C-alpha positions as CSV (number, residue, x, y, z in Angstrom):
1,M,-15.5,-19.3,14.6
2,S,-16.6,-17.4,17.9
3,I,-19.6,-15.4,18.7
4,T,-19.7,-12.2,19.9
5,S,-22.7,-10.3,21.0
6,I,-23.1,-6.4,20.2
7,R,-25.6,-3.9,20.9
8,L,-26.4,-1.4,17.8
9,A,-27.8,1.9,18.3
10,D,-31.0,2.7,16.2
11,D,-29.1,4.8,13.9
12,V,-26.8,2.0,13.0
13,E,-29.2,-0.9,13.1
14,K,-31.9,0.6,10.8
15,P,-29.3,1.6,7.9
16,L,-27.7,-2.0,8.4
17,E,-30.8,-3.6,8.1
18,S,-31.7,-1.8,5.0
19,L,-28.3,-2.5,3.4
20,A,-28.5,-6.3,4.2
21,K,-31.7,-6.4,2.4
22,K,-30.5,-4.3,-0.7
23,L,-27.4,-6.2,-1.1
24,D,-29.0,-9.7,-0.2
25,R,-26.6,-10.3,2.6
26,S,-26.8,-11.0,6.3
27,K,-26.1,-8.3,8.6
28,N,-23.5,-10.8,10.3
29,Y,-21.8,-10.7,6.7
30,L,-21.6,-6.9,6.6
31,I,-20.5,-6.4,10.1
32,N,-17.6,-8.9,9.5
33,Q,-16.7,-7.2,6.2
34,A,-16.8,-3.8,8.1
35,I,-14.6,-5.0,10.9
36,K,-12.0,-6.8,8.6
37,E,-11.7,-3.3,6.6
38,F,-11.4,-1.4,9.9
39,L,-8.8,-3.9,11.3
40,A,-6.8,-3.6,8.0
41,K,-6.9,0.1,7.9
42,Q,-5.7,0.1,11.7
43,S,-2.7,-2.3,10.5
44,L,-1.7,0.0,7.8
45,E,-1.9,3.2,10.0
46,E,0.2,1.3,12.6
47,S,2.7,0.1,10.1
48,R,3.0,3.9,8.6
49,W,3.4,5.3,12.1
50,V,6.4,2.9,12.8
51,E,7.8,3.7,9.2
52,T,7.4,7.5,10.2
53,L,9.2,6.9,13.5
54,E,12.1,5.0,11.9
55,A,12.5,7.9,9.2
56,V,12.6,10.6,12.0
57,E,15.2,8.6,13.8
58,S,17.2,8.2,10.6
59,I,17.2,12.2,10.0
60,K,18.3,12.8,13.5
61,S,21.1,10.4,13.3
62,G,22.2,12.4,9.9
63,K,21.1,9.6,7.3
64,S,19.4,11.9,4.7
65,L,19.9,12.8,1.0
66,D,20.3,16.1,-0.6
67,E,17.2,17.1,-2.5
68,S,19.1,18.3,-5.5
69,D,20.6,15.0,-5.8
70,V,17.3,13.1,-5.6
71,N,15.8,15.2,-8.1
72,A,18.6,14.9,-10.5
73,W,18.3,11.2,-10.2
74,L,14.3,11.3,-10.6
75,N,14.6,13.7,-13.6
76,S,17.0,11.3,-15.4
77,W,14.2,8.7,-15.3
78,G,13.1,7.9,-19.0
79,T,15.9,9.9,-20.5
80,G,18.2,7.0,-21.6
81,E,20.7,8.2,-19.5
82,R,19.5,7.2,-16.1
83,K,21.6,8.1,-13.2
84,E,22.5,6.0,-10.3
85,P,20.3,6.6,-7.2
86,P,22.1,8.9,-5.0
87,K,23.6,7.4,-1.6
């Protein structure tokens, strides 16, 4: 584990100190948790962006499905006569 020093603004430090006392956790723990959550969120956003770009390229290359075919397939779910997915 490495050590990184940060400066916290007063409007962050004071609520952080209060929360640490309230939760009986260290400020270090709370900061690490916040950073982990931020990194996970950024990773998810990045993967969604990549998937979006791939979808746009797929549409540009003509790879798409007709909406009515997709709706008919989805509407068949739970009917006992489930249709094959559109291709």
